N, C-alpha and C positions, 0 to 999 in steps of 0.2 A: 450569578456563575458562570451563564454563557460569555459572558462581558470579561471574568476573569479569565475565562478559559482562553479568550480570545487573544487576551493582552497577555500570556503568562509566556508561550512561547516568542514572540516577539521581542519579549521583554529579555529572554534569554540570548537571543540574537544581538540585541542592542547591548547588552553587558558585557559582550563576547568583542564586540568592533570596538567599544570603548576602551577594553583593557587591551588589543591590538595597539590603537589609536595612543595611548597612556604609556605602553613600549616601547612604539615609534618614538614619542618625542621624548622619551627619559632616552633614549640613545642618540639622540638627534643631539641632545643639549638642550634641544626648547621648555621653557618653564610650561609650569601647569600641568603635567602631564597627570597627577595623582589625585590632582583636583577636580580635574573634566569624571575621572574615572569616579570620582567619590559621587560629585554631581549626576550620573546619571546609573547609577543605584540608588541615591536618595530619590531620585522621580521617580524611579518604578516601585520605591517600595509606598511614596506617599500615594501615586497610580490606583496600585495592587487595594491597599486601603480604604480610599474614597468609594470605587466602585463597589468593593464590599456594602460597604455600609449605607451607599447611596441606590443601591440594586432595587431591595424593594419600595420607595417609597417611589423611585421614578416607575416602576412596573406600574405600579396603583395608577400614577400619574397618565399613565402610557395605555391604561387598559388593559395591561399584560397580565395574565395570574401566572405566580409563579408553582410548581408542580405540587400539588396536594398528596398528601397522603390518605385518601379515601377506602382504597384499595384493599380487601381482605383474601388471605391467602390461606386456604385451607388442603392442610395434608390429609390424602385417602377422600378419592372418587369413588367411595360407597355409602353403603347404610347412611347413617347419620351425617357421614359429610355433603351426601346429596341432598339430604333433608334440609338440611341450615341452609347450602348453595339456593335450594328452589325457594327459601324465606327471603333473602337476600336477595336474587334475581326480582322476585314481585314487589322488592323495596327500591326497586333501581340505586342497586347498591352493588359498585364493582365487586365481584368475586375470581377468585382463578386457584381451580383446584391441583394440586401435584399428587402424581402418583406414579411410579415406577412398572404398573401392571400396564404392559400396551391393548386388553380386552376391556379393562376397566374404563383405561380414555377413551378407547372407539366409544363405548357405550355413552359415558357422561358426554361427549360430544354429543353426539347424534343425540342427546337429548337436549341440545342447545345449549350447554356449559362452554368458559372458556376453562381449556382444561390444556398443562404441560406436563408431558413426556418426561419422565429420566431421574436420576435420584437428586432427591428435595434437599440432600446435603452435600451436594458440590454449588460451589459459589457460581456457575454456569447457568446450574438451571433455575437457581435464584434469579439471576440476571432476561434469562427468557420469559421470567414469571414478570418482570420490572416490580421486582420489590426495592425500588428507589422509591416507586408509590403505592406502596404497604403500610398501613400503619395500624393492622390487627393482624397477627397469626395463629391459627387454631392448628394444635397438633388431637386428629382425631381416628389413629389410627387404634386396630385392637394390644399393639405395642407401645408401652407405655414409654418404656424408655427411648423408644424411638421420637414419639412425641416430644420428648422433654430435648431432646437433641434437636430435634427440628426447630422449635421457638426458642431454644436459645442459638443456633445458628441463625435464627435471622435478627436477633436482640443485637448481637456480636457484631456480623458484617452490616448488618444497613439500618441498626438502631431503630430497628421495630419497635414502637412504645408501649403497643400492649399486646399480650400472649395470652393464650389459655390453653390448656390441657386437658382434654379426657382422659379418666381414669377409673379401673374398676373397681377400686377399694380404697376405701378409708380407713386407714391404722387408726384405731384409740377416735375415728371421729373426727380428726384435726387432717387438713391438710399435708400433703406427704410432703417431705424434706428436700425429694429432687425436686417439687411443683415451687415451694421456699425458695432455694438455692437458684430456681431461674428467674426468678422474683416474677412468677405467672401466676395465673389463675385455675383454681378448677372450673373446666366447662361444666354447663348445666348446674342442672339443680341437685346433685350428687352422682355418685356410679354409676356406670352402666355397660354393659358389653354389648362391646361395637359388633362383633361379629353373629349376634344374634340379632341384633337390627339391618344386618347386611344382610340375613339370607329373609329376614319379611320384606325388606323392600325389592330385594331381587323377588320372588312369591308375590308382590302387589297387594302383603296383607297391613301396608301402612299408610295410613294419610292424615293431614295435617291443618288444624283445626284452629282457630280464635275461640281466647278466654280471655272476660276481663275480671280483674280481681276489686272486689264490691267490700273486704273486711281485710281487718289486720291481725288473721288471725295468726299470718306468717311470718316469721322475723327471721333477719339474717343471722346464718352463725356466725360467733366472734370464730377469727384464728385459734385459738386455743381452749373452745369450747368444746369439751369431748362428751358432756352429759346429758346435751338433747340429741337424742334418738335421730336419725336420720328419718326423712318420711316416708312409708312405706307405700308413696305415689311410686317409684322407682323399684322397690325389693321385687314385684315380680316382673319387671320391664314393662308394665302397662304403657307409660306413655314419658317421655321425652318432653322437657320444655325447653324450648329452640331457641327464640328470641323473646327480648321485651319491647316493646313500644313503650315510651316515657317522654314527655314531652317532644314531642314529634320526632325523636330519635329512636334508631331501633341499635340494640344493643344485645350480644349474645347472652345467656342467661346464666349465670354462674352462682356457683354455691353459697357468696358470700353477700349477694344482690336481695335487698328485702323488698318484695312486694310490693307495691302504695296502692292503697282503693285507685281506680280509674287507669291502673295499666293494664295493657294491651300484650298479650302472652300468644304464641305460637306456638302450637304444642304436637310431637307425634304421636301418632297413638297407632297399639296393636288391635286391627280391626277387631279381630276376637272374640277382646278384652275390652270395648267399646265401653261398653256401660258398665263396669267396673271401675272404668279408668275414670272416668269422669265422673263419679260421685266419689270417687279419692282424692279428683279436683277439687270439686266445691266443696269436701271436707277443709281444707286448707285454703280457702275464699276464694279458689278458680269457679268461673260461673257461664258458661257459654253464653255469647250477645244475643241479644231478641233480634237483630239487626247484623246483617251484613259487613264486616267492617276490612274496608282497603290498607294495604299496605302503607 
């Protein structure tokens, strides 16, 4: 890409000079003007095509890595956004938080997070957040509509392949139409109240603990499955399954992700409801590990 960016303007200059030379040759009666111009354009085309085809293998040969899309962008520097950001940070996963509230941004920066202040709907804000290296975009504000717009903008402008949206309800137990329309997934194991978790986080009433899955009692919900009730783990907002480590990969928890034995989940728990939350988690196959688990 760098080579193409370097050669493109030089190709334009060469083409312009060739055109001028061809015009002068034709005007003076010299033969070969048209052929010269065609040859220059052909050379530029072949050079650009070859550069595009050989960029990756040449980079590998030279030991140069092309930019990877391993960065996670989270809209919402508060509550569950900070909780998920903390899990990603502990796992050494590059993440950036975006928010339009200067106070929230300052507090998140003070806590050690990478934060971009501004309107996340604007392309310039996304550029400051380095969206060209973002592979996952997550809408985590209390405004479901804003979450949808953000993830769709990330996909449309920067080709972000993975998008997740926090929702506060599942009409009929199904993935909402706006989530389907924007080709996103429902974040976490179901709907959650972002504002409530924000208040809890600010009052230091949230802990994040690991749990291992030891049974196949919990299964993924099909997109059109409205018969299975949503687990009451989140009914009283006792806990939120933030992310799961599977096969050495850490991925955000989603509504349709089926837990497997051996999975490790990082769960945000409301401290005053800790005992009840752990009991509910155990009923669905999640158990506190006997020893400390590192991300």
